[in-house]
Every structure is written in C-alpha cells, then in structure tokens.
Residue, then its C-alpha position, 0 to 999 in steps of 0.5 A: m837799191e835798198d842798202s845806202f851808203k854811209k856818210v864817209k870820213g876817210g876809209a871805205l864806205l860802209l852800207k847802211g843796215e848791212k850785216k855782218k856776214k859770217h864766212k864758211k870755210h870751204k875746201k877748194r877744189e882741186r884743178s890741174g894747172e891747165r883747167e885753172e888756165g882755161g877758165s882764166k882765158k874765158v873769164k877774160k875775154s868775157s870781161q872784155d867782151d862786156f867792156n867793148k859791148d858797154m863801150k859800144m852802147h855808150g859811143g865809144w865812152w868807156l866806164a872808169e873803174s878806178y882813180t887813175h882812169i879820171v883823167g881826161p874828157v870825162a862825163l857824169q851818168f846817173s843811174n837813169g843814164a842821163y849825163i849831167k849838162a852845163l847850162d850857159n848860166g853856170k849851174f848844171v842840170l840832168g840831161a836827156p837819156h841817151g839812145d843806144g849807141e849815142g855818147p854824151d853831147p858837148e855840153e854834158i863832157l867836162m875835163s878832169m884833172k887830178v888834184g892829188e889825195g885820190k881828188i878830181s878837179l872839174k872843168s866845163g866846155f866854157d872853161k870854167y872849174l866847177r864848185l859848190d855855191k852857198s846852197g850846195k849846188l855845182s856850178g862852173v864858174s871859178d878860173a883857179v882850183g881851191a878846195m871848194e873845187m876839189f870832188e872825191p870819187i869813191w868806190q865800193d863793191g864796183q859801184m861808186a859816189i861822188l863825195g863834195p867839198n862839203g862833205r855831202f854827196m852828189s845827187i839831183d834836186d826835184e828841178d833836175y839841179v845837180v846839188f852836193n845834199k846827200d849824208r847817205v848814198s841811195d840809188m840816185e847818188i850812184i854815178k858813172i864817169r866815163s870818158n872816151r880817152i886812150r887808154d894803155d891797155m886798149k892800144k893795139p899791139e905794134i907789129p914789127e915792119e918784118m913780121k907784116g904779110t904772109m908767113s912767105e914774106v916774113e920768112t923771106k924778110f927774116v932770111k934777108k936781114f940775117q943771111k949772108f950773101q958770098d954766092h948771092k943767092l937766097r936760101i929760104n927753108q923749103d919745109g913750106v909755112a904750114q909749121l909757121v902758121t902753127a908757131k903763130r897760133a902759139g905764139n913762139l913764131h920767132e923762135t921757129l924762124l931762129d930754128r929754120r935759119e939756123k938749119m939753113k946753115s948760112d945765117r951768122m946770127c945762128k950757130 
C-alpha cells in the first residue's frame, strides 16, 4: 500500500500524501421502488456470502468491523495472514501462516475487554494482561489494567491499525517481535481482529413450536390451539396446503392461517 496513515491524535485517520478530490455532482438516475429493493437484497446477500466465505476460510473466525465486535476471544492477524503468538517468556512474536480453513492456534488467542473511550485491554492464555515494555515491545506480564495496558483500534476505509499507549502503531520488528514503534501506517501495520464469538445477528431466529413441521401439521396445530370443540370435531380448511406454501414464501403465513381459520366459523379468536 503506497499511502500510509498519519499518526492519530483523536479524530479520523488521515492518509499520507493523499490529495483532496473534487467531487462532481451527478444526477441521480430515477429508479422504481421495486428495482431499488431488488438491488438492496442482492447487495445484502452478496455481502453475507462474502462474510460467510471469509469466516469459513479462517476456521470459523470472522472479521471484526467495529469496536462493538471486539469482546471475548480474539486473534490479531497481520496482512500476511499470520497471527501474533504468545511465548512462554511473556513476549509476542508473529506466528506461522495458516492454511485455508484453519483458525488461530491456542497461543494465538487473546481475551479482549472494553475499557471505555474506544479502547480495549487484552489478556493472554497465560492469564496476564498485555502491555508495552520500555522498548515498546508487547508483552503479557500484567496482573491488572492500567494506562500501559490499553490499546485503541482505529478504522478508516475498512482498514484498521492498533494504536498503543505510547502513541505509536502496532508492527513487527526485524526479529518478528510485536512492537509499537511506528508513527505512520503502512501495509505491515494494517491489522485484522478476528473473533469466533456468536454475534446476535448470526443467531438463527427461533422457530415457534406451532410453526414446525409440514404445512398440514402447522395448520392442525393452529386449529387445535384456537378452535372450539363443542361437537368434538376438528375442522380443517379443505383448500389444500398450496396456499400456505405460497404464504410462507411471501412471509405472511400467520395472517393466511388466521384467514383460513376464520372461514371455518368455529374459531373463538376470529370474527
């Protein structure tokens, strides 16, 4: 990457040597609401497909894209695909690259906690908090969190760098040790934080018990739940399940079931 980030002192990152571009005004093309909705769905599906593909390529570890994502188990990945790795002496080095479908090794996994103001603390598998030593090297030796144990992830244009408590960015030195010694960001200072925590938007929606099974079984459950049984007879709509299948695809299955039950004239929950 030719351009590099300038050192940050609050606010957004600026690109070194970047020139301000003049924005030309363009007339918006008129589109029908249907086309806009269809295009939005395609973009959303494509984005989700890319997310799932990337997560699968990294053994179930997905890419954090905001500060809210950085909590729980994380792994810090450099641009060459390798993760930072804890040594038994407390130091951190750049680990070996992983193959497709492989997640980080146990010694490459950290626990991240939010400490406010957009900063995080990190704890190694040796149950020690990460901090900077006098030479700017990263080490896991602390038992508590103070100013030197706080790090700030900073995003710009979909890329991220980590700012240390010494005001410099995370990088790798000639001996592959993890250090915070860069005032500006180049390719080697671009970091990806990955997590395997289950996000709320990744959870599958819970299907109610009465909505499980075939369409015929679903309608029977609804009828049993709401129908009066003075004559002890179960009255099921005889129009077939094709209408229910179509309604499920359209997202209005519940309303269709209500309409079908209403037609039977024996439902205490309908008119």
